[in-house]
LUMDREN-609333 format. One record per residue (C-alpha): x, y, z negated; residue number from 1. Coordinates in Angstrom, 3 decimals. Layout:
<atoms>
<atom X="X" Y="Y" Z="Z" k="NUM"/>
...
</atoms>
This chain:
<atoms>
<atom X="10.011" Y="-4.167" Z="23.858" k="1"/>
<atom X="8.222" Y="-7.310" Z="22.704" k="2"/>
<atom X="4.833" Y="-5.888" Z="21.714" k="3"/>
<atom X="3.155" Y="-9.283" Z="21.424" k="4"/>
<atom X="5.851" Y="-10.530" Z="19.062" k="5"/>
<atom X="5.557" Y="-7.349" Z="17.003" k="6"/>
<atom X="1.801" Y="-7.837" Z="16.678" k="7"/>
<atom X="2.398" Y="-11.388" Z="15.468" k="8"/>
<atom X="4.818" Y="-10.031" Z="12.865" k="9"/>
<atom X="2.203" Y="-7.506" Z="11.701" k="10"/>
<atom X="-0.389" Y="-10.249" Z="11.288" k="11"/>
<atom X="2.070" Y="-12.183" Z="9.097" k="12"/>
<atom X="2.832" Y="-8.984" Z="7.158" k="13"/>
<atom X="-0.795" Y="-8.062" Z="6.506" k="14"/>
<atom X="-1.663" Y="-11.662" Z="5.616" k="15"/>
<atom X="1.204" Y="-11.681" Z="3.100" k="16"/>
<atom X="0.038" Y="-8.448" Z="1.475" k="17"/>
<atom X="-3.515" Y="-9.820" Z="1.372" k="18"/>
<atom X="-2.279" Y="-12.944" Z="-0.418" k="19"/>
<atom X="-0.377" Y="-10.811" Z="-2.935" k="20"/>
<atom X="-3.349" Y="-8.543" Z="-3.660" k="21"/>
<atom X="-5.724" Y="-11.519" Z="-3.855" k="22"/>
<atom X="-3.579" Y="-13.111" Z="-6.551" k="23"/>
<atom X="-3.468" Y="-9.815" Z="-8.436" k="24"/>
<atom X="-7.261" Y="-9.568" Z="-8.373" k="25"/>
<atom X="-7.549" Y="-13.193" Z="-9.468" k="26"/>
<atom X="-5.247" Y="-12.520" Z="-12.446" k="27"/>
<atom X="-7.580" Y="-9.821" Z="-13.760" k="28"/>
<atom X="-6.955" Y="-10.808" Z="-17.394" k="29"/>
<atom X="-3.418" Y="-9.411" Z="-17.142" k="30"/>
<atom X="-2.763" Y="-5.714" Z="-17.697" k="31"/>
<atom X="-1.785" Y="-3.651" Z="-14.640" k="32"/>
<atom X="1.678" Y="-2.948" Z="-16.094" k="33"/>
<atom X="2.448" Y="-6.656" Z="-16.511" k="34"/>
<atom X="1.355" Y="-7.255" Z="-12.925" k="35"/>
<atom X="3.590" Y="-4.385" Z="-11.762" k="36"/>
<atom X="6.511" Y="-6.001" Z="-13.588" k="37"/>
<atom X="6.030" Y="-9.408" Z="-11.988" k="38"/>
<atom X="5.305" Y="-7.867" Z="-8.577" k="39"/>
<atom X="8.606" Y="-5.984" Z="-8.616" k="40"/>
<atom X="11.093" Y="-8.162" Z="-10.507" k="41"/>
<atom X="11.231" Y="-10.748" Z="-7.695" k="42"/>
<atom X="11.673" Y="-8.136" Z="-4.979" k="43"/>
<atom X="14.309" Y="-6.379" Z="-7.106" k="44"/>
<atom X="16.408" Y="-9.537" Z="-7.260" k="45"/>
<atom X="16.155" Y="-9.921" Z="-3.478" k="46"/>
<atom X="17.088" Y="-6.248" Z="-2.894" k="47"/>
<atom X="20.109" Y="-6.325" Z="-5.217" k="48"/>
<atom X="21.331" Y="-9.572" Z="-3.663" k="49"/>
<atom X="21.025" Y="-8.071" Z="-0.162" k="50"/>
<atom X="22.908" Y="-4.904" Z="-1.123" k="51"/>
<atom X="25.653" Y="-6.905" Z="-2.812" k="52"/>
<atom X="26.091" Y="-9.274" Z="0.153" k="53"/>
<atom X="26.115" Y="-6.400" Z="2.669" k="54"/>
<atom X="28.365" Y="-4.326" Z="0.346" k="55"/>
<atom X="26.009" Y="-1.334" Z="0.564" k="56"/>
<atom X="26.416" Y="1.238" Z="-2.261" k="57"/>
<atom X="23.345" Y="1.028" Z="-4.507" k="58"/>
<atom X="23.270" Y="4.631" Z="-5.736" k="59"/>
<atom X="22.756" Y="6.192" Z="-2.298" k="60"/>
<atom X="22.998" Y="9.894" Z="-1.485" k="61"/>
<atom X="19.632" Y="11.484" Z="-2.331" k="62"/>
<atom X="19.099" Y="10.201" Z="-5.831" k="63"/>
<atom X="16.573" Y="12.766" Z="-7.049" k="64"/>
<atom X="14.326" Y="12.192" Z="-4.035" k="65"/>
<atom X="14.555" Y="8.414" Z="-4.399" k="66"/>
<atom X="13.724" Y="8.641" Z="-8.102" k="67"/>
<atom X="10.725" Y="10.804" Z="-7.206" k="68"/>
<atom X="9.661" Y="8.246" Z="-4.614" k="69"/>
<atom X="9.983" Y="5.506" Z="-7.218" k="70"/>
<atom X="7.875" Y="7.319" Z="-9.814" k="71"/>
<atom X="5.128" Y="8.149" Z="-7.291" k="72"/>
<atom X="5.222" Y="4.559" Z="-6.036" k="73"/>
<atom X="4.840" Y="2.932" Z="-9.438" k="74"/>
<atom X="1.961" Y="5.260" Z="-10.352" k="75"/>
<atom X="0.208" Y="4.364" Z="-7.089" k="76"/>
<atom X="0.772" Y="0.651" Z="-7.653" k="77"/>
<atom X="-0.435" Y="0.625" Z="-11.272" k="78"/>
<atom X="-3.578" Y="2.612" Z="-10.400" k="79"/>
<atom X="-4.309" Y="0.321" Z="-7.445" k="80"/>
<atom X="-3.918" Y="-2.828" Z="-9.546" k="81"/>
<atom X="-6.282" Y="-1.323" Z="-12.126" k="82"/>
<atom X="-8.850" Y="-0.474" Z="-9.434" k="83"/>
<atom X="-8.760" Y="-4.051" Z="-8.130" k="84"/>
<atom X="-10.257" Y="-5.191" Z="-11.427" k="85"/>
<atom X="-13.270" Y="-2.880" Z="-11.140" k="86"/>
<atom X="-14.509" Y="-2.784" Z="-7.539" k="87"/>
<atom X="-14.810" Y="-5.297" Z="-4.660" k="88"/>
<atom X="-11.595" Y="-6.465" Z="-3.027" k="89"/>
<atom X="-12.263" Y="-5.293" Z="0.531" k="90"/>
<atom X="-13.547" Y="-1.938" Z="-0.702" k="91"/>
<atom X="-10.416" Y="-1.302" Z="-2.768" k="92"/>
<atom X="-8.127" Y="-2.117" Z="0.157" k="93"/>
<atom X="-10.113" Y="0.137" Z="2.500" k="94"/>
<atom X="-10.161" Y="3.107" Z="0.120" k="95"/>
<atom X="-6.417" Y="2.865" Z="-0.377" k="96"/>
<atom X="-5.957" Y="3.680" Z="3.308" k="97"/>
<atom X="-7.022" Y="7.248" Z="2.591" k="98"/>
<atom X="-3.405" Y="7.922" Z="1.601" k="99"/>
<atom X="-2.641" Y="9.620" Z="4.988" k="100"/>
<atom X="-5.220" Y="12.303" Z="4.163" k="101"/>
<atom X="-3.298" Y="13.285" Z="1.048" k="102"/>
<atom X="0.004" Y="12.943" Z="2.925" k="103"/>
<atom X="-1.275" Y="15.362" Z="5.577" k="104"/>
<atom X="-2.181" Y="17.966" Z="2.949" k="105"/>
<atom X="1.157" Y="17.544" Z="1.190" k="106"/>
<atom X="3.037" Y="17.832" Z="4.495" k="107"/>
<atom X="1.460" Y="21.227" Z="5.199" k="108"/>
<atom X="2.589" Y="22.784" Z="1.927" k="109"/>
<atom X="5.790" Y="20.854" Z="1.170" k="110"/>
<atom X="7.262" Y="20.076" Z="4.586" k="111"/>
<atom X="5.655" Y="22.910" Z="6.594" k="112"/>
<atom X="4.397" Y="20.399" Z="9.152" k="113"/>
<atom X="1.404" Y="20.903" Z="11.419" k="114"/>
<atom X="-1.827" Y="18.928" Z="11.247" k="115"/>
<atom X="-3.885" Y="19.053" Z="14.435" k="116"/>
<atom X="-7.512" Y="20.234" Z="14.106" k="117"/>
<atom X="-8.957" Y="17.014" Z="15.534" k="118"/>
<atom X="-7.231" Y="15.063" Z="12.754" k="119"/>
<atom X="-9.342" Y="16.877" Z="10.144" k="120"/>
<atom X="-12.437" Y="15.602" Z="11.934" k="121"/>
<atom X="-11.136" Y="12.056" Z="11.582" k="122"/>
<atom X="-10.320" Y="12.673" Z="7.909" k="123"/>
<atom X="-13.899" Y="13.897" Z="7.434" k="124"/>
<atom X="-15.163" Y="10.700" Z="9.066" k="125"/>
<atom X="-13.240" Y="8.655" Z="6.505" k="126"/>
<atom X="-14.585" Y="10.709" Z="3.612" k="127"/>
<atom X="-18.090" Y="10.128" Z="4.964" k="128"/>
<atom X="-17.272" Y="6.442" Z="4.589" k="129"/>
<atom X="-16.571" Y="7.061" Z="0.884" k="130"/>
<atom X="-20.000" Y="8.634" Z="0.529" k="131"/>
<atom X="-21.590" Y="5.527" Z="2.059" k="132"/>
<atom X="-19.599" Y="3.201" Z="-0.187" k="133"/>
<atom X="-20.233" Y="5.095" Z="-3.419" k="134"/>
<atom X="-23.825" Y="5.890" Z="-2.609" k="135"/>
<atom X="-24.991" Y="2.513" Z="-1.304" k="136"/>
<atom X="-22.711" Y="-0.006" Z="-3.059" k="137"/>
<atom X="-23.598" Y="0.011" Z="-6.763" k="138"/>
<atom X="-20.541" Y="-2.103" Z="-7.558" k="139"/>
<atom X="-18.283" Y="0.880" Z="-6.789" k="140"/>
<atom X="-18.060" Y="2.446" Z="-10.242" k="141"/>
<atom X="-17.001" Y="6.042" Z="-10.708" k="142"/>
<atom X="-13.930" Y="4.959" Z="-12.693" k="143"/>
<atom X="-12.910" Y="2.439" Z="-10.026" k="144"/>
<atom X="-13.331" Y="5.052" Z="-7.309" k="145"/>
<atom X="-11.239" Y="7.596" Z="-9.246" k="146"/>
<atom X="-8.498" Y="5.016" Z="-9.818" k="147"/>
<atom X="-8.205" Y="3.933" Z="-6.188" k="148"/>
<atom X="-8.351" Y="7.519" Z="-4.871" k="149"/>
<atom X="-5.650" Y="8.476" Z="-7.383" k="150"/>
<atom X="-3.619" Y="5.554" Z="-6.079" k="151"/>
<atom X="-4.064" Y="6.873" Z="-2.519" k="152"/>
<atom X="-3.046" Y="10.348" Z="-3.750" k="153"/>
<atom X="0.288" Y="9.109" Z="-5.090" k="154"/>
<atom X="0.755" Y="6.841" Z="-2.071" k="155"/>
<atom X="0.425" Y="9.942" Z="0.104" k="156"/>
<atom X="3.107" Y="11.575" Z="-2.020" k="157"/>
<atom X="5.331" Y="8.541" Z="-1.404" k="158"/>
<atom X="5.080" Y="9.212" Z="2.347" k="159"/>
<atom X="6.326" Y="12.764" Z="1.763" k="160"/>
<atom X="9.306" Y="11.585" Z="-0.284" k="161"/>
<atom X="10.188" Y="9.026" Z="2.403" k="162"/>
<atom X="9.931" Y="11.705" Z="5.075" k="163"/>
<atom X="12.203" Y="13.988" Z="3.056" k="164"/>
<atom X="14.723" Y="11.183" Z="2.490" k="165"/>
<atom X="14.782" Y="10.340" Z="6.204" k="166"/>
<atom X="17.483" Y="8.068" Z="7.649" k="167"/>
<atom X="20.269" Y="9.421" Z="5.438" k="168"/>
<atom X="19.939" Y="6.502" Z="3.028" k="169"/>
<atom X="19.673" Y="2.802" Z="3.806" k="170"/>
<atom X="16.013" Y="1.648" Z="3.553" k="171"/>
<atom X="16.891" Y="-1.195" Z="1.182" k="172"/>
<atom X="18.583" Y="1.336" Z="-1.137" k="173"/>
<atom X="15.358" Y="3.375" Z="-1.161" k="174"/>
<atom X="13.271" Y="0.260" Z="-1.869" k="175"/>
<atom X="15.740" Y="-0.806" Z="-4.559" k="176"/>
<atom X="15.260" Y="2.474" Z="-6.452" k="177"/>
<atom X="11.512" Y="1.878" Z="-6.388" k="178"/>
<atom X="11.866" Y="-1.703" Z="-7.592" k="179"/>
<atom X="14.200" Y="-0.725" Z="-10.448" k="180"/>
<atom X="11.866" Y="2.036" Z="-11.667" k="181"/>
<atom X="8.722" Y="-0.067" Z="-11.236" k="182"/>
<atom X="10.247" Y="-3.097" Z="-12.998" k="183"/>
<atom X="11.387" Y="-0.934" Z="-15.936" k="184"/>
<atom X="8.054" Y="0.923" Z="-16.225" k="185"/>
<atom X="6.090" Y="-2.311" Z="-15.869" k="186"/>
<atom X="8.145" Y="-4.010" Z="-18.593" k="187"/>
<atom X="7.938" Y="-1.106" Z="-21.059" k="188"/>
<atom X="4.246" Y="-0.504" Z="-20.357" k="189"/>
<atom X="3.318" Y="-4.151" Z="-20.908" k="190"/>
<atom X="5.096" Y="-4.667" Z="-24.246" k="191"/>
<atom X="1.972" Y="-4.034" Z="-26.344" k="192"/>
<atom X="-0.434" Y="-5.682" Z="-23.899" k="193"/>
<atom X="1.656" Y="-8.656" Z="-22.800" k="194"/>
<atom X="-0.214" Y="-11.899" Z="-22.144" k="195"/>
<atom X="1.868" Y="-15.060" Z="-22.128" k="196"/>
<atom X="1.227" Y="-16.838" Z="-18.798" k="197"/>
<atom X="0.281" Y="-20.504" Z="-18.670" k="198"/>
<atom X="1.954" Y="-23.003" Z="-16.351" k="199"/>
<atom X="0.086" Y="-22.250" Z="-13.128" k="200"/>
<atom X="-0.068" Y="-18.528" Z="-13.940" k="201"/>
<atom X="3.743" Y="-18.411" Z="-13.959" k="202"/>
<atom X="3.650" Y="-19.797" Z="-10.429" k="203"/>
<atom X="1.104" Y="-17.207" Z="-9.279" k="204"/>
<atom X="2.929" Y="-14.312" Z="-10.942" k="205"/>
<atom X="6.229" Y="-15.506" Z="-9.505" k="206"/>
<atom X="4.737" Y="-15.549" Z="-6.006" k="207"/>
<atom X="3.867" Y="-11.828" Z="-6.110" k="208"/>
<atom X="7.431" Y="-10.732" Z="-5.386" k="209"/>
<atom X="7.756" Y="-13.322" Z="-2.619" k="210"/>
<atom X="4.588" Y="-12.262" Z="-0.797" k="211"/>
<atom X="5.447" Y="-8.587" Z="-1.290" k="212"/>
<atom X="8.919" Y="-9.053" Z="0.157" k="213"/>
<atom X="7.579" Y="-11.170" Z="3.043" k="214"/>
<atom X="5.066" Y="-8.454" Z="3.883" k="215"/>
<atom X="7.733" Y="-5.742" Z="3.874" k="216"/>
<atom X="10.164" Y="-7.879" Z="5.890" k="217"/>
<atom X="7.778" Y="-8.674" Z="8.755" k="218"/>
<atom X="6.402" Y="-5.137" Z="8.834" k="219"/>
<atom X="9.970" Y="-3.863" Z="9.238" k="220"/>
<atom X="10.658" Y="-6.430" Z="11.957" k="221"/>
<atom X="7.536" Y="-5.336" Z="13.836" k="222"/>
<atom X="8.517" Y="-1.653" Z="13.819" k="223"/>
<atom X="12.041" Y="-2.545" Z="14.952" k="224"/>
<atom X="10.993" Y="-4.235" Z="18.204" k="225"/>
<atom X="7.921" Y="-2.254" Z="19.353" k="226"/>
<atom X="6.644" Y="1.300" Z="19.534" k="227"/>
<atom X="5.196" Y="2.555" Z="16.277" k="228"/>
<atom X="1.942" Y="3.734" Z="17.859" k="229"/>
<atom X="1.269" Y="0.171" Z="19.044" k="230"/>
<atom X="2.195" Y="-1.484" Z="15.761" k="231"/>
<atom X="0.891" Y="0.858" Z="13.044" k="232"/>
<atom X="-2.851" Y="0.392" Z="13.763" k="233"/>
<atom X="-2.478" Y="-3.354" Z="13.162" k="234"/>
<atom X="-1.939" Y="-2.576" Z="9.470" k="235"/>
<atom X="-5.656" Y="-1.890" Z="9.155" k="236"/>
<atom X="-6.588" Y="-5.518" Z="9.782" k="237"/>
<atom X="-5.633" Y="-6.049" Z="6.137" k="238"/>
<atom X="-9.061" Y="-4.634" Z="5.259" k="239"/>
<atom X="-10.696" Y="-7.321" Z="7.413" k="240"/>
<atom X="-8.608" Y="-10.026" Z="5.757" k="241"/>
<atom X="-9.573" Y="-8.610" Z="2.355" k="242"/>
<atom X="-13.298" Y="-8.695" Z="3.122" k="243"/>
<atom X="-13.020" Y="-12.334" Z="4.272" k="244"/>
<atom X="-11.009" Y="-13.331" Z="1.193" k="245"/>
<atom X="-13.409" Y="-11.432" Z="-1.066" k="246"/>
<atom X="-16.350" Y="-13.287" Z="0.473" k="247"/>
<atom X="-14.757" Y="-16.760" Z="0.278" k="248"/>
<atom X="-12.689" Y="-16.572" Z="-2.935" k="249"/>
<atom X="-14.442" Y="-13.961" Z="-5.082" k="250"/>
<atom X="-17.979" Y="-14.529" Z="-3.733" k="251"/>
<atom X="-18.373" Y="-10.848" Z="-2.842" k="252"/>
<atom X="-21.039" Y="-9.672" Z="-0.440" k="253"/>
<atom X="-21.605" Y="-6.352" Z="1.309" k="254"/>
<atom X="-24.686" Y="-4.490" Z="2.451" k="255"/>
<atom X="-24.766" Y="-3.190" Z="5.998" k="256"/>
<atom X="-24.411" Y="0.362" Z="4.706" k="257"/>
<atom X="-21.434" Y="-0.666" Z="2.570" k="258"/>
<atom X="-19.780" Y="-2.270" Z="5.590" k="259"/>
<atom X="-20.547" Y="0.867" Z="7.598" k="260"/>
<atom X="-18.706" Y="2.888" Z="4.964" k="261"/>
<atom X="-15.646" Y="0.639" Z="5.289" k="262"/>
<atom X="-15.802" Y="0.872" Z="9.096" k="263"/>
<atom X="-15.962" Y="4.679" Z="8.916" k="264"/>
<atom X="-12.924" Y="4.842" Z="6.626" k="265"/>
<atom X="-10.842" Y="2.534" Z="8.824" k="266"/>
<atom X="-11.994" Y="4.163" Z="12.065" k="267"/>
<atom X="-11.143" Y="7.654" Z="10.823" k="268"/>
<atom X="-7.673" Y="6.605" Z="9.679" k="269"/>
<atom X="-7.042" Y="4.569" Z="12.834" k="270"/>
<atom X="-7.974" Y="7.475" Z="15.110" k="271"/>
<atom X="-5.763" Y="9.726" Z="13.011" k="272"/>
<atom X="-2.782" Y="7.395" Z="13.498" k="273"/>
<atom X="-3.352" Y="7.153" Z="17.248" k="274"/>
<atom X="-3.792" Y="10.915" Z="17.779" k="275"/>
<atom X="-0.910" Y="11.746" Z="15.479" k="276"/>
<atom X="1.432" Y="9.459" Z="17.392" k="277"/>
<atom X="0.221" Y="10.758" Z="20.760" k="278"/>
<atom X="0.649" Y="14.395" Z="19.728" k="279"/>
<atom X="4.100" Y="13.665" Z="18.357" k="280"/>
<atom X="5.225" Y="12.114" Z="21.651" k="281"/>
<atom X="3.603" Y="14.882" Z="23.746" k="282"/>
<atom X="4.074" Y="18.133" Z="21.784" k="283"/>
</atoms>
């Protein structure tokens, strides 16, 4: 397996997602629902075109589960976009990575899966990072924190739906359900708050779907050619990219204690991924 190539793909993927989220934060005058609409309409067109060309049935087999995944996904996305407006860029990205904590809790009760005791220690480490961020970074408002943690909550639920769906439906069919639901919800939700974009704003809004699709594409490519336990941790470099972009583009700065909080969150989640993969391969 070409691990080095996979790591290159993950760098492209995380950079693409960072570009997408940076543009969303920059367009903070637009309502979250309008941003959801523009984020998803481009990817929806790409998904439908792919399914048509490959002659893959769009309805799939597990429709209720895919609808559930779509609803949880659009709630997570809208809450995350709202949080981006209120708290620093790198902080928002880092807090979103708490989704595996919620996924672990859901998996115990809904999928009857086992969470290893050491993983709870790592989860606790990440929550300690939240305490550092909220307590020592005054820019992290209570509302912003609630929004991004709620986003992580629904993102964790997305993981459970995807696990339940499994390989019985084509991945593009699953993504297509999400894009259809998110595009519809984004359009309906933005009717009363719609802001007409200017010339360059059309270009930025139109790029959201492109960067989102590029990020998904190269992440998929990476997981196809290398072991998951070697590829998955690379996803966390998005937080580093976000801190750099926040510093350069949005003129954000961080105290040492704030940075320590971010490091604790990422470290806890990274250790959780590594131990979880190791336990899974050596039961």
